[in-house]
C-alpha positions as CSV (number, residue, x, y, z in Angstrom):
1,Q,305.0,152.0,138.2
2,V,301.6,154.1,138.7
3,Q,300.8,156.1,141.3
4,L,298.1,158.2,141.8
5,V,298.3,159.6,145.6
6,E,295.3,161.4,147.0
7,S,295.6,163.7,150.5
8,G,293.0,165.6,152.0
9,G,291.1,163.8,153.3
10,G,289.8,164.1,156.9
11,L,286.3,164.7,159.2
12,V,285.6,168.4,159.3
13,Q,281.7,170.3,160.3
14,P,278.9,170.5,157.8
15,G,279.4,173.7,156.3
16,G,282.9,172.8,156.0
17,S,285.6,172.5,153.3
18,L,287.7,170.4,151.9
19,R,290.9,170.3,149.2
20,L,291.8,166.6,148.0
21,S,295.1,166.8,146.1
22,C,295.9,164.1,144.0
23,A,299.3,163.5,142.4
24,A,300.0,161.8,140.5
25,S,302.9,160.0,139.2
26,G,304.9,157.1,136.6
27,F,302.8,157.9,133.3
28,T,302.6,161.4,130.8
29,F,299.2,163.0,133.6
30,S,298.9,165.7,130.7
31,S,298.0,163.2,128.3
32,Y,295.1,161.9,130.7
33,D,291.2,163.4,131.9
34,M,291.5,163.1,136.0
35,S,288.6,162.2,137.7
36,W,287.4,162.4,141.8
37,Y,284.8,159.6,142.3
38,R,283.5,158.0,145.6
39,Q,282.2,155.8,147.1
40,A,279.7,156.3,149.9
41,P,279.6,152.8,152.8
42,G,276.4,150.2,151.8
43,K,276.5,153.0,147.9
44,E,277.8,151.9,144.0
45,R,280.8,154.0,143.2
46,E,280.2,157.5,141.4
47,L,281.7,159.8,139.5
48,V,281.9,163.2,141.1
49,A,283.9,165.5,138.8
50,G,286.0,164.9,135.7
51,I,288.1,167.4,133.9
52,S,289.9,167.4,130.3
53,S,293.2,166.1,129.8
54,G,294.3,170.6,129.1
55,G,291.4,172.1,131.9
56,G,289.6,173.0,129.2
57,F,286.6,170.9,130.2
58,T,285.6,170.2,133.9
59,N,282.1,168.3,133.8
60,Y,280.9,167.5,138.0
61,E,277.9,165.6,139.5
62,D,275.0,167.2,139.7
63,S,275.1,167.2,143.7
64,V,278.3,169.1,143.7
65,K,277.8,171.4,141.6
66,G,278.0,175.3,143.0
67,R,280.3,173.4,145.9
68,F,282.7,171.5,144.6
69,T,285.6,172.9,141.7
70,I,288.1,170.6,140.0
71,S,291.4,171.6,138.2
72,R,295.1,170.6,137.8
73,D,298.2,171.2,137.5
74,N,299.8,169.4,134.8
75,P,303.7,170.9,136.1
76,K,303.4,169.5,138.7
77,N,301.4,166.2,137.8
78,T,298.9,166.6,140.6
79,V,294.6,167.1,140.7
80,Y,292.5,168.6,142.9
81,L,289.3,168.4,144.4
82,Q,287.9,171.9,146.1
83,M,285.0,171.1,148.4
84,N,282.8,173.8,150.0
85,S,279.7,173.8,151.5
86,L,280.4,170.3,152.7
87,K,277.0,167.8,153.4
88,P,276.8,164.3,155.8
89,E,276.0,162.9,152.6
90,D,279.5,163.8,151.0
91,T,280.7,161.7,153.4
92,A,282.9,158.9,151.4
93,V,286.5,157.6,150.7
94,Y,287.0,159.4,147.9
95,Y,289.3,158.1,144.9
96,C,291.5,159.4,141.7
97,N,291.4,157.8,138.4
98,A,293.3,158.8,135.6
99,N,291.8,157.3,132.0
100,F,292.8,157.8,128.7
101,Y,292.1,154.9,126.4
102,V,291.9,151.4,127.5
103,Y,294.4,153.1,130.6
104,R,292.4,153.2,133.4
105,Y,294.5,154.4,136.8
106,W,293.0,154.4,140.6
107,G,294.6,156.0,144.0
108,Q,293.9,154.4,146.6
109,G,291.7,156.4,148.0
110,T,290.3,159.2,151.1
111,Q,288.5,159.5,153.6
112,V,286.4,162.5,153.8
113,T,283.8,162.6,156.2
114,I,281.6,165.4,157.4
115,S,279.7,165.1,161.3
116,S,279.0,167.8,163.7
């Protein structure tokens, strides 16, 4: 059974940091490109950051470049999103995504709220 379980969300003040984790099981994690998406209320789900299966390539949405870092630990079947200098506009539900050819899996999401 495929599972992607996100954790690490919460409420932080502007300028703060959070580290999201996504623990994967039920598929060959090291073969999959992994991504983090987010969806704010009333908005479309958007790609935040992605990392290739081996970890050698990453990409970021423009508004998070220099603030967010995606990484993965293949032996631990886990992908991370380190988020620094958080802004109110980063408030959203963050979703983990696994992608390999036609295979695509989603986690249940974790809420991130940036507010003073």
